[in-house]
MARBA-3410 file (N, C-alpha, C, O; in Angstrom, 1 decimal):
185
-11.4,11.2,-8.2,-11.3,9.9,-7.7,-12.0,9.0,-8.7,-13.0,9.3,-9.3 ~ -11.4,7.8,-9.0,-12.0,6.8,-9.9,-12.8,5.8,-9.1,-12.5,5.4,-8.1 ~ -13.9,5.6,-9.7,-14.9,4.6,-9.2,-14.7,3.3,-10.0,-14.9,3.3,-11.2 ~ -14.3,2.2,-9.4,-14.2,0.9,-10.1,-15.2,-0.1,-9.5,-15.3,-0.4,-8.4 ~ -16.0,-0.5,-10.5,-17.1,-1.5,-10.2,-16.6,-2.9,-10.6,-16.4,-3.1,-11.8
-16.6,-3.8,-9.6,-16.2,-5.2,-9.9,-17.5,-5.9,-10.0,-18.3,-6.0,-9.0 ~ -17.8,-6.4,-11.2,-19.1,-7.1,-11.4,-19.1,-8.4,-10.8,-18.1,-9.1,-10.6 ~ -20.3,-8.9,-10.5,-20.4,-10.2,-9.8,-20.3,-11.3,-10.8,-20.6,-11.1,-12.0 ~ -19.8,-12.5,-10.4,-19.7,-13.6,-11.3,-20.9,-14.6,-11.0,-21.0,-15.6,-11.6 ~ -21.7,-14.2,-10.0,-22.9,-15.1,-9.8,-23.9,-14.9,-10.9,-24.1,-13.8,-11.4
-24.6,-15.9,-11.3,-25.6,-15.8,-12.3,-26.9,-15.3,-11.7,-27.9,-16.0,-11.6 ~ -26.9,-14.0,-11.4,-28.1,-13.3,-10.8,-28.5,-12.1,-11.6,-27.7,-11.2,-11.8 ~ -29.6,-12.2,-12.2,-30.1,-11.0,-13.0,-30.4,-9.8,-12.1,-30.2,-8.6,-12.5 ~ -30.7,-10.0,-10.8,-30.9,-8.9,-9.9,-29.7,-8.1,-9.7,-29.7,-6.9,-9.7 ~ -28.6,-8.8,-9.5,-27.3,-8.1,-9.2,-26.8,-7.5,-10.5,-26.3,-6.3,-10.5
-27.0,-8.1,-11.7,-26.5,-7.5,-12.9,-27.3,-6.2,-13.2,-26.8,-5.2,-13.7 ~ -28.6,-6.3,-13.0,-29.5,-5.1,-13.2,-29.1,-4.0,-12.2,-29.0,-2.8,-12.6 ~ -28.8,-4.4,-11.0,-28.3,-3.4,-10.0,-27.0,-2.7,-10.4,-26.9,-1.5,-10.3 ~ -26.1,-3.5,-10.9,-24.8,-2.9,-11.4,-25.0,-2.0,-12.6,-24.4,-0.9,-12.7 ~ -25.8,-2.5,-13.6,-26.0,-1.7,-14.7,-26.7,-0.3,-14.4,-26.3,0.7,-14.9
-27.7,-0.4,-13.6,-28.4,0.8,-13.2,-27.5,1.8,-12.4,-27.5,3.0,-12.6 ~ -26.7,1.2,-11.5,-25.7,2.0,-10.8,-24.7,2.7,-11.7,-24.5,3.9,-11.5 ~ -24.1,2.0,-12.6,-23.2,2.6,-13.5,-23.9,3.7,-14.4,-23.3,4.8,-14.6 ~ -25.1,3.5,-14.8,-25.8,4.5,-15.6,-26.0,5.7,-14.8,-25.8,6.8,-15.4 ~ -26.5,5.6,-13.6,-26.7,6.8,-12.8,-25.4,7.5,-12.3,-25.4,8.7,-12.1
-24.4,6.7,-12.2,-23.1,7.4,-11.9,-22.5,8.1,-13.0,-21.9,9.2,-12.9 ~ -22.7,7.6,-14.2,-22.1,8.2,-15.4,-22.9,9.6,-15.7,-22.4,10.4,-16.5 ~ -24.1,9.7,-15.2,-24.8,10.9,-15.5,-24.3,12.1,-14.6,-24.5,13.2,-14.9 ~ -23.5,11.8,-13.6,-22.9,12.9,-12.8,-21.7,13.3,-13.4,-20.7,12.5,-13.6 ~ -21.6,14.6,-13.6,-20.3,15.2,-14.2,-19.1,15.0,-13.3,-19.2,15.1,-12.0
-18.0,14.8,-13.9,-16.8,14.7,-13.1,-16.4,13.3,-12.6,-15.4,13.2,-11.9 ~ -17.3,12.4,-12.7,-17.0,11.0,-12.2,-16.4,10.1,-13.3,-16.9,10.1,-14.5 ~ -15.4,9.4,-13.0,-14.8,8.4,-13.9,-15.2,7.0,-13.3,-14.8,6.7,-12.2 ~ -15.9,6.3,-14.1,-16.3,4.9,-13.7,-15.7,3.9,-14.6,-15.8,3.9,-15.8 ~ -15.0,2.9,-14.0,-14.4,1.8,-14.7,-15.1,0.5,-14.3,-15.5,0.4,-13.1
-15.3,-0.4,-15.2,-16.0,-1.6,-14.9,-15.0,-2.8,-15.2,-14.4,-2.9,-16.3 ~ -14.9,-3.7,-14.2,-14.0,-4.9,-14.4,-14.9,-6.1,-14.0,-16.0,-6.0,-13.5 ~ -14.3,-7.2,-14.3,-15.0,-8.5,-13.9,-14.8,-8.7,-12.4,-14.3,-7.8,-11.7 ~ -15.3,-9.8,-11.9,-15.2,-10.1,-10.5,-13.7,-10.1,-10.1,-12.8,-10.8,-10.7 ~ -13.4,-9.3,-9.1,-12.0,-9.1,-8.7,-11.4,-10.5,-8.2,-10.1,-10.7,-8.2
-12.2,-11.4,-7.8,-11.7,-12.7,-7.4,-11.1,-13.5,-8.5,-10.2,-14.4,-8.3 ~ -11.5,-13.2,-9.7,-11.1,-14.0,-10.9,-10.1,-13.3,-11.8,-9.9,-13.7,-12.9 ~ -9.5,-12.2,-11.4,-8.6,-11.4,-12.2,-7.3,-12.2,-12.4,-6.7,-12.6,-11.5 ~ -7.0,-12.3,-13.7,-5.7,-12.9,-14.1,-4.6,-11.8,-14.2,-5.0,-10.7,-14.5 ~ -3.4,-12.1,-14.0,-2.3,-11.1,-14.0,-2.2,-10.3,-15.3,-1.9,-9.1,-15.3
-2.4,-10.8,-16.5,-2.2,-10.1,-17.7,-3.5,-9.7,-18.4,-3.6,-9.4,-19.6 ~ -4.6,-9.9,-17.7,-6.0,-9.6,-18.3,-6.2,-8.1,-18.4,-5.5,-7.3,-17.9 ~ -7.2,-7.8,-19.2,-7.6,-6.4,-19.3,-8.1,-5.8,-18.0,-7.9,-4.6,-17.8 ~ -8.7,-6.5,-17.2,-9.2,-6.1,-15.9,-7.9,-5.7,-15.0,-7.9,-4.7,-14.3 ~ -6.9,-6.5,-15.1,-5.7,-6.3,-14.3,-5.0,-4.9,-14.9,-4.6,-4.1,-14.1
-5.0,-4.8,-16.2,-4.4,-3.6,-16.8,-5.3,-2.4,-16.4,-4.7,-1.3,-16.2 ~ -6.5,-2.5,-16.4,-7.5,-1.4,-15.9,-7.1,-1.0,-14.5,-6.9,0.2,-14.3 ~ -7.0,-1.9,-13.6,-6.6,-1.6,-12.2,-5.2,-0.9,-12.1,-5.0,0.0,-11.4 ~ -4.3,-1.5,-12.9,-3.0,-0.9,-12.9,-3.0,0.5,-13.4,-2.1,1.3,-12.9 ~ -3.8,0.8,-14.3,-3.9,2.2,-14.9,-4.5,3.2,-14.0,-4.4,4.4,-14.3
-5.2,2.8,-12.9,-5.8,3.8,-12.0,-4.8,4.5,-11.1,-4.0,3.8,-10.3 ~ -4.6,5.7,-11.3,-3.7,6.5,-10.5,-4.5,7.3,-9.5,-5.6,7.8,-9.8 ~ -4.0,7.5,-8.3,-4.7,8.3,-7.3,-5.7,7.4,-6.5,-5.7,6.2,-6.6 ~ -6.5,8.2,-5.7,-7.5,7.5,-4.9,-8.5,6.7,-5.7,-8.8,7.0,-6.9 ~ -9.1,5.7,-5.1,-10.0,4.8,-5.8,-11.1,4.4,-4.9,-11.0,4.2,-3.7
-12.3,4.4,-5.5,-13.5,4.0,-4.8,-13.9,2.6,-5.4,-14.4,2.6,-6.5 ~ -13.6,1.5,-4.6,-13.9,0.2,-5.2,-15.2,-0.3,-4.7,-15.5,-0.4,-3.6 ~ -16.1,-0.6,-5.7,-17.5,-1.0,-5.5,-17.6,-2.4,-6.0,-17.3,-2.7,-7.1 ~ -18.1,-3.3,-5.1,-18.2,-4.7,-5.4,-19.3,-5.3,-4.5,-19.9,-4.6,-3.7 ~ -19.4,-6.6,-4.6,-20.3,-7.4,-3.7,-19.6,-7.9,-2.5,-20.1,-8.8,-1.8
-18.4,-7.5,-2.3,-17.6,-8.0,-1.2,-17.5,-6.9,-0.1,-17.4,-5.7,-0.4 ~ -17.4,-7.3,1.1,-17.2,-6.4,2.2,-15.7,-6.0,2.2,-14.9,-6.5,1.5 ~ -15.4,-5.0,3.1,-14.0,-4.5,3.2,-13.1,-5.6,3.5,-12.0,-5.7,3.0 ~ -13.4,-6.4,4.4,-12.5,-7.5,4.9,-12.2,-8.5,3.8,-11.1,-9.0,3.7 ~ -13.2,-8.7,2.9,-12.9,-9.6,1.8,-12.3,-8.9,0.5,-11.4,-9.5,-0.1
-12.7,-7.7,0.3,-12.2,-7.0,-0.8,-10.7,-6.6,-0.8,-10.0,-6.7,-1.8 ~ -10.3,-6.3,0.4,-8.9,-5.8,0.6,-7.9,-6.9,0.1,-7.0,-6.6,-0.7 ~ -8.0,-8.1,0.7,-7.0,-9.1,0.2,-7.1,-9.5,-1.3,-6.1,-9.8,-1.9 ~ -8.4,-9.4,-1.8,-8.6,-9.7,-3.2,-7.9,-8.6,-4.1,-7.3,-8.9,-5.1 ~ -8.0,-7.4,-3.7,-7.3,-6.3,-4.4,-5.8,-6.4,-4.3,-5.1,-6.2,-5.3
-5.3,-6.7,-3.2,-3.9,-6.9,-3.0,-3.3,-8.0,-3.9,-2.3,-8.0,-4.5 ~ -4.1,-9.1,-3.9,-3.8,-10.2,-4.8,-3.8,-9.8,-6.2,-3.1,-10.4,-7.0 ~ -4.7,-8.9,-6.6,-4.8,-8.4,-8.0,-3.7,-7.3,-8.3,-3.5,-6.9,-9.4 ~ -2.9,-7.0,-7.3,-1.8,-6.1,-7.5,-2.1,-4.6,-7.2,-1.3,-3.7,-7.5 ~ -3.2,-4.4,-6.5,-3.6,-3.0,-6.1,-2.9,-2.7,-4.8,-3.1,-3.4,-3.8
-2.2,-1.5,-4.8,-1.5,-1.1,-3.6,-2.1,0.2,-3.2,-2.4,1.1,-4.0 ~ -2.2,0.4,-1.9,-2.7,1.6,-1.3,-3.2,1.4,0.1,-3.0,0.4,0.7 ~ -3.7,2.4,0.7,-4.3,2.4,2.1,-5.8,2.2,2.0,-6.4,2.9,1.2 ~ -6.3,1.2,2.7,-7.7,0.9,2.6,-8.5,1.4,3.7,-8.1,1.4,4.9 ~ -9.7,1.9,3.4,-10.7,2.5,4.3,-10.2,3.5,5.1,-9.6,4.5,4.6
-10.4,3.4,6.5,-10.0,4.5,7.5,-8.6,4.3,7.9,-8.2,5.1,8.8 ~ -7.8,3.4,7.4,-6.5,3.2,7.7,-5.6,4.5,7.5,-5.7,5.1,6.4 ~ -4.9,5.0,8.5,-4.1,6.2,8.2,-3.0,5.9,7.2,-2.6,4.8,7.0 ~ -2.6,7.0,6.5,-1.6,6.8,5.5,-0.3,6.2,6.1,0.1,6.5,7.2 ~ 0.4,5.5,5.3,1.6,4.7,5.7,2.7,5.7,6.2,3.3,5.4,7.2
2.9,6.7,5.5,4.0,7.7,5.8,3.5,9.1,5.4,2.8,9.2,4.4 ~ 3.8,10.0,6.2,3.5,11.5,5.7,4.4,11.9,4.6,4.0,12.7,3.8 ~ 5.7,11.4,4.6,6.6,11.8,3.6,6.4,11.0,2.3,6.3,9.7,2.5 ~ 6.5,11.6,1.2,6.4,10.7,0.0,7.6,9.8,-0.2,8.8,10.2,0.1 ~ 7.2,8.6,-0.6,8.3,7.6,-0.8,9.0,7.7,-2.1,10.2,7.5,-2.3
8.2,8.0,-3.1,8.6,8.2,-4.5,9.3,9.6,-4.7,9.0,10.5,-3.9 ~ 10.2,9.7,-5.6,10.8,11.0,-5.8,9.8,11.9,-6.4,8.8,11.5,-7.0 ~ 10.0,13.3,-6.3,9.0,14.2,-6.8,8.7,14.0,-8.3,9.6,13.8,-9.1 ~ 7.4,14.1,-8.6,7.1,13.9,-10.0,6.7,12.5,-10.4,6.2,12.2,-11.5 ~ 7.0,11.6,-9.4,6.6,10.2,-9.6,5.4,9.8,-8.8,5.2,10.4,-7.7
4.6,8.9,-9.3,3.4,8.5,-8.7,3.8,7.5,-7.6,4.5,6.6,-7.8 ~ 3.2,7.6,-6.4,3.4,6.7,-5.3,2.1,6.1,-4.9,1.3,6.8,-4.2 ~ 1.9,4.8,-5.2,0.6,4.2,-4.9,0.3,4.0,-3.4,-0.8,3.9,-3.0 ~ 1.4,4.0,-2.6,1.2,3.9,-1.2,0.6,5.1,-0.5,0.2,5.1,0.6 ~ 0.6,6.2,-1.2,0.0,7.5,-0.7,-1.5,7.6,-1.1,-2.2,8.5,-0.7
-2.0,6.6,-1.9,-3.4,6.8,-2.2,-4.4,6.0,-1.3,-4.0,5.1,-0.6 ~ -5.6,6.5,-1.3,-6.6,6.0,-0.4,-7.6,5.1,-1.3,-8.0,5.5,-2.3 ~ -7.9,3.9,-0.8,-8.8,3.0,-1.4,-10.0,2.8,-0.5,-9.8,2.2,0.6 ~ -11.2,3.2,-1.0,-12.4,2.9,-0.1,-13.2,1.8,-0.8,-13.3,1.8,-2.0 ~ -13.6,0.9,0.0,-14.3,-0.3,-0.5,-15.8,-0.2,-0.1,-16.1,0.2,1.0
-16.7,-0.4,-1.1,-18.1,-0.3,-0.9,-18.8,-1.7,-1.2,-18.6,-2.2,-2.3 ~ -19.5,-2.2,-0.2,-20.2,-3.5,-0.4,-21.6,-3.2,-0.9,-22.4,-2.6,-0.2 ~ -21.9,-3.6,-2.1,-23.3,-3.3,-2.7,-24.4,-4.0,-2.0,-25.6,-3.6,-2.1 ~ -24.1,-5.1,-1.4,-25.2,-5.9,-0.7,-25.7,-5.1,0.5,-26.8,-5.5,1.0 ~ -25.1,-4.0,0.9,-25.6,-3.2,2.0,-26.8,-2.3,1.6,-27.5,-1.7,2.4
-27.0,-2.1,0.3,-28.0,-1.2,-0.2,-29.2,-1.8,-0.9,-29.0,-2.8,-1.7 ~ -30.4,-1.3,-0.6,-31.6,-1.9,-1.2,-31.7,-1.6,-2.7,-32.4,-2.4,-3.4 ~ -31.1,-0.5,-3.1,-31.2,-0.2,-4.5,-30.0,0.7,-5.1,-29.3,1.2,-4.2 ~ -29.8,0.8,-6.4,-28.7,1.6,-6.9,-28.7,3.0,-6.5,-27.6,3.6,-6.4 ~ -29.9,3.6,-6.3,-30.0,5.0,-6.0,-29.3,5.2,-4.6,-28.6,6.2,-4.4
-29.6,4.3,-3.7,-29.0,4.4,-2.3,-27.5,4.3,-2.4,-26.8,5.0,-1.6 ~ -27.0,3.4,-3.2,-25.5,3.2,-3.3,-24.9,4.5,-4.0,-23.8,4.9,-3.6 ~ -25.6,5.1,-4.9,-25.1,6.3,-5.5,-25.0,7.4,-4.5,-24.0,8.1,-4.4 ~ -26.1,7.5,-3.7,-26.1,8.6,-2.7,-24.9,8.4,-1.7,-24.2,9.4,-1.4 ~ -24.7,7.2,-1.3,-23.5,6.9,-0.4,-22.2,7.3,-1.1,-21.4,7.9,-0.4
-22.0,7.0,-2.3,-20.8,7.2,-3.0,-20.6,8.7,-3.1,-19.5,9.2,-2.8 ~ -21.6,9.4,-3.6,-21.5,10.9,-3.8,-21.3,11.6,-2.5,-20.5,12.5,-2.4 ~ -22.0,11.1,-1.4,-21.8,11.7,-0.1,-20.3,11.5,0.4,-19.7,12.5,1.0 ~ -19.8,10.3,0.2,-18.4,10.0,0.6,-17.4,10.9,-0.2,-16.5,11.5,0.3 ~ -17.7,11.0,-1.5,-16.8,11.8,-2.3,-16.8,13.3,-1.9,-15.8,14.0,-1.9
-18.0,13.8,-1.6,-18.1,15.2,-1.1,-17.3,15.4,0.2,-16.7,16.4,0.4 ~ -17.5,14.5,1.1,-16.7,14.5,2.4,-15.2,14.5,2.2,-14.5,15.3,2.8 ~ -14.8,13.7,1.2,-13.3,13.7,1.0,-12.8,15.0,0.3,-11.7,15.5,0.6 ~ -13.7,15.5,-0.6,-13.3,16.8,-1.2,-13.2,17.9,-0.2,-12.3,18.7,-0.2 ~ -14.2,18.0,0.7,-14.3,19.0,1.8,-13.1,18.8,2.7,-12.4,19.8,3.1
-12.8,17.6,3.1,-11.6,17.3,3.9,-10.3,17.8,3.3,-9.4,18.4,4.0 ~ -10.2,17.5,2.0,-9.0,17.9,1.3,-8.9,19.5,1.2,-7.8,20.0,1.3 ~ -10.0,20.1,1.0,-10.1,21.6,1.0,-9.7,22.1,2.4,-9.0,23.1,2.4 ~ -10.2,21.6,3.4,-9.9,22.0,4.8,-8.4,21.8,5.0,-7.8,22.7,5.7 ~ -7.9,20.7,4.6,-6.4,20.4,4.8,-5.6,21.4,4.0,-4.6,21.9,4.6
-6.0,21.9,2.8,-5.2,22.9,2.1,-5.3,24.2,2.8,-4.3,24.9,2.8 ~ -6.4,24.5,3.3,-6.6,25.8,4.0,-5.7,25.8,5.3,-5.0,26.8,5.6 ~ -5.6,24.7,6.0,-4.7,24.6,7.1,-3.3,24.7,6.8,-2.4,25.3,7.4 ~ -2.9,24.0,5.6,-1.5,24.1,5.1,-1.1,25.4,4.7,0.1,25.8,4.8 ~ -2.0,26.2,4.2,-1.6,27.6,3.7,-2.5,28.6,4.4,-3.4,29.1,3.8
-2.1,28.9,5.6,-2.9,29.9,6.4,-2.8,31.3,6.0,-3.6,32.2,6.4 ~ -1.9,31.7,5.1,-1.6,33.1,4.7,-2.7,33.5,3.7,-2.9,34.7,3.4 ~ -3.5,32.5,3.1,-4.5,32.8,2.1,-5.6,33.8,2.7,-6.0,34.8,2.0 ~ -6.0,33.6,3.9,-7.0,34.4,4.5,-6.5,35.7,5.2,-7.3,36.6,5.6 ~ -5.2,35.8,5.4,-4.6,37.0,6.1,-4.5,38.1,5.2,-4.1,39.2,5.7
-4.6,38.1,3.9,-4.5,39.2,3.0,-5.7,40.0,2.9,-5.7,40.9,2.0 ~ -6.7,39.8,3.7,-7.9,40.6,3.6,-7.7,42.0,4.1,-7.1,42.2,5.2 ~ -8.0,43.0,3.3,-7.9,44.4,3.9,-8.9,44.7,4.9,-10.1,44.2,4.9 ~ -8.5,45.5,5.9,-9.5,45.9,6.9,-10.4,47.0,6.4,-10.1,47.6,5.4 ~ -11.4,47.3,7.1,-12.4,48.2,6.7,-11.9,49.6,6.6,-12.6,50.5,5.9
-10.8,50.0,7.3,-10.3,51.4,7.3,-9.5,51.6,6.1,-9.2,52.8,5.9 ~ -9.0,50.6,5.4,-8.2,50.8,4.3,-8.9,51.3,3.1,-9.9,50.7,2.7 ~ -8.5,52.4,2.5,-9.1,52.9,1.3,-8.4,52.4,0.1,-7.2,52.2,0.1 ~ -9.1,52.2,-1.0,-8.5,51.7,-2.2,-7.6,52.8,-2.8,-7.8,54.0,-2.7 ~ -6.5,52.3,-3.4,-5.6,53.3,-4.0,-6.2,53.9,-5.3,-6.8,53.2,-6.1
-6.1,55.2,-5.4,-6.7,55.9,-6.6,-6.0,55.5,-7.8,-4.8,55.1,-7.8 ~ -6.8,55.5,-9.0,-6.2,55.1,-10.2,-5.2,56.2,-10.7,-5.4,57.4,-10.4 ~ -4.2,55.8,-11.4,-3.3,56.7,-12.0,-4.0,57.6,-13.0,-4.9,57.1,-13.7 ~ -3.6,58.8,-13.1,-4.1,59.7,-14.2,-3.4,59.3,-15.4,-2.1,59.3,-15.4 ~ -4.1,59.1,-16.5,-3.5,58.8,-17.7,-3.2,60.1,-18.5,-4.0,61.0,-18.6
-2.0,60.1,-19.1,-1.7,61.2,-19.9,-2.5,61.3,-21.1,-2.9,60.3,-21.7 ~ -2.9,62.5,-21.5,-3.7,62.6,-22.7,-2.8,62.4,-23.9,-1.7,62.9,-24.0 ~ -3.3,61.6,-24.8,-2.5,61.3,-26.0,-2.6,62.4,-26.9,-3.7,63.0,-27.1 ~ -1.5,62.8,-27.5,-1.6,63.9,-28.4,-2.5,63.6,-29.6,-2.5,62.5,-30.1 ~ -3.3,64.6,-30.0,-4.3,64.4,-31.1,-3.5,64.1,-32.4,-2.5,64.8,-32.7
-4.0,63.2,-33.2,-3.4,63.0,-34.5,-4.0,63.9,-35.5,-5.0,64.6,-35.2 ~ -3.6,63.9,-36.7,-4.1,64.8,-37.8,-5.5,64.6,-38.1,-6.2,65.5,-38.3 ~ -6.0,63.4,-38.0,-7.4,63.1,-38.3,-8.3,63.8,-37.2,-9.3,64.3,-37.6 ~ -7.9,63.6,-36.0,-8.7,64.2,-34.9,-8.7,65.7,-35.1,-9.7,66.4,-34.9 ~ -7.5,66.3,-35.4,-7.5,67.7,-35.7,-8.4,68.2,-36.8,-9.1,69.3,-36.6
-8.4,67.4,-37.8,-9.3,67.8,-39.0,-10.8,67.7,-38.6,-11.6,68.6,-39.0 ~ -11.1,66.6,-37.9,-12.5,66.5,-37.4,-12.9,67.6,-36.5,-14.0,68.1,-36.5 ~ -12.0,68.0,-35.6,-12.3,69.2,-34.7,-12.5,70.5,-35.5,-13.4,71.3,-35.2 ~ -11.7,70.6,-36.5,-11.9,71.8,-37.4,-13.2,71.8,-38.1,-13.8,72.8,-38.2 ~ -13.6,70.7,-38.5,-15.0,70.6,-39.2,-16.1,70.9,-38.2,-17.1,71.5,-38.5
-15.9,70.5,-37.0,-16.9,70.7,-35.9,-17.0,72.2,-35.7,-18.1,72.7,-35.4 ~ -15.9,72.9,-35.8,-15.9,74.4,-35.5,-16.4,75.2,-36.6,-16.7,76.4,-36.5 ~ -16.6,74.6,-37.8,-17.1,75.4,-39.0,-18.6,75.6,-38.8,-19.3,74.7,-38.4 ~ -19.0,76.8,-39.0,-20.4,77.1,-38.8,-21.1,77.1,-40.2,-20.9,78.0,-41.0 ~ -21.8,76.1,-40.4,-22.5,75.9,-41.7,-23.9,76.3,-41.6,-24.6,76.2,-42.6
END
């Protein structure tokens, strides 16, 4: 999952420091991809921020100073398509043909930074949410493929013995070495 941080456009050093520290501690965690854009409210259609959002494939964790109710229309206005928050997926069947990316199947979670007293608290919340999503996806895969656990052998089954390997015929060098070993010196 990609984490996208939308920076504030308010002239506040507290918020800027908060954002910088949050990005720094998120980048220290292996496996996280963090992208930084300007304020989502000010994104122009052909800007680099717009291109950055366009390039995000799959689920997204959107971090900003806006609540879910404010962030959702701003993201849609910026051209971001997907399912927001706890909204169920639009359709169980993929809309796009196989092998093509379907943005309507992705989940977008919005996080309001003003809910947290410090960047560490925001990081904990983000990591906890990502772990819960990973666990839910693993549980869903287990349910989808129940045969995985049915292949366990029971305790009465004995392992199959290994095949006996045929002795390879000795080559001339082995015969010569054996002959030397038999010589009584």
